N, C-alpha and C positions, 0 to 999 in steps of 0.2 A: 575629492577623488579626481585624478587626472584622466585624460582621454585614454592613455594606454591602459590604466587600471580598469576603466569602464569597458574597454574592448576585451580585456582578459576575463573580467567577470561575466560579460555576456557570453563569451566562448565557453567558460566553465559551466554556466547554467545550461547552455545548449547541450554540452556533453552530458551533464547530469540528466537532462530531460531525455536524451536519446537512451541513456543507460536505464532509466526508470521504465521507459516504454519497452525496451528489450527484455528486462526482467519480468515485467508483467505479461509479456507475450510468451515467455518460456513456460515450461511445465504444463503444456497443453492449456495455457491461458487461465489456469486456476487462480482464484483470489489468494492474496497473501496477507498475513498479519503484518502490521507496520513494523513490529520488532524484527521480523524476518527481512523485510525490505531494507531497514536501516543497516542490519548486519551485512547483507549482501553488498550494499552500496559503500559501506565503510571500507570494505576490501578494495574498492576502486577509488578510495580516498575522496569520497563524496560525503560531506557532513550531513548530519540530521537537519541542520538549518537550511542547507541547499536543497535537500530532499523535500522539506516542508514547503519551501518556496516554489519548487517545481510542481509539486502536487497541487498546491493552491491554484496555480496558473492552469494546470491541466483540468482541474475540477471546474474552474470558472469557464473553461472552453467546452465543458461537457465530455471531455475525453476520458476521464476516470471517475469512478464513484468510490467514495470513502465513507464507511459507516462505522460508528462507534458502538460498542457493546458493553454490557455490564454484567458482572457476576457478583452476587452478594457475599461470596466467600472472603473473609477478612485477609486471607493469604494473598489475595489478588488486588488488595488496595494499592492504588498507584500504578498498577500495571496497564500498559497501553494495549487495549483490546480492540483497537480499530483494525478493520479489514479493508483492503483496497483492491480494485480490479479495473481493467480497461472497460470502457463502454464502446463495444464494437459489435456489429451484426455477426451472427454465427448461424449459418444454415437457415436463413429466413426468420430467425428469432428476433424479436424486438430488442434493440441494443440495451436499453435501460432495464427491461425485464430480465434479460440474460445476465446483466451485471448484478442485479439483485439476487438472482438465483445462485450465481457463483459465490457471492458473499455469504448468503445463507448456508450454502453447502459447506463452505470452509468453517464457518462459525459452528454449525451444528455438529460437524465431525469433531472439531476440537473440543467442544463442550461435552459431548458424550464420552470422549476418551478421558477428559479431565475428571469428570464426575465418576466414571467407572474405576479410576485408579487413585483418586485422592480421598484421604480419610482425615477428617477433622476430629479432634477430640483428645 
């Protein structure tokens, strides 16, 4: 990879990072499912690979929290049920506890709606 390619890649990753943070701060900073984040970023021509790279870096910096979930429903086999949010202080709340709370709220809301509307059989 040449120097110009490295500079462009670095610029692309910075743009992807800025967009990820912007999306996670929108909607009143609610947690988002990864599938939703991928879809929003795809519209901005940011690939899943770039998104994963940016999120791994942000997570290692403690700027985001990403938690995986599981649902035993066979219809959800292979579905990405990870939820992500920013780790930021909100009105005196501990940043990590706030992130866990937002992720749990998003998951619990989705799961209750899914179970209320889904019928196996």
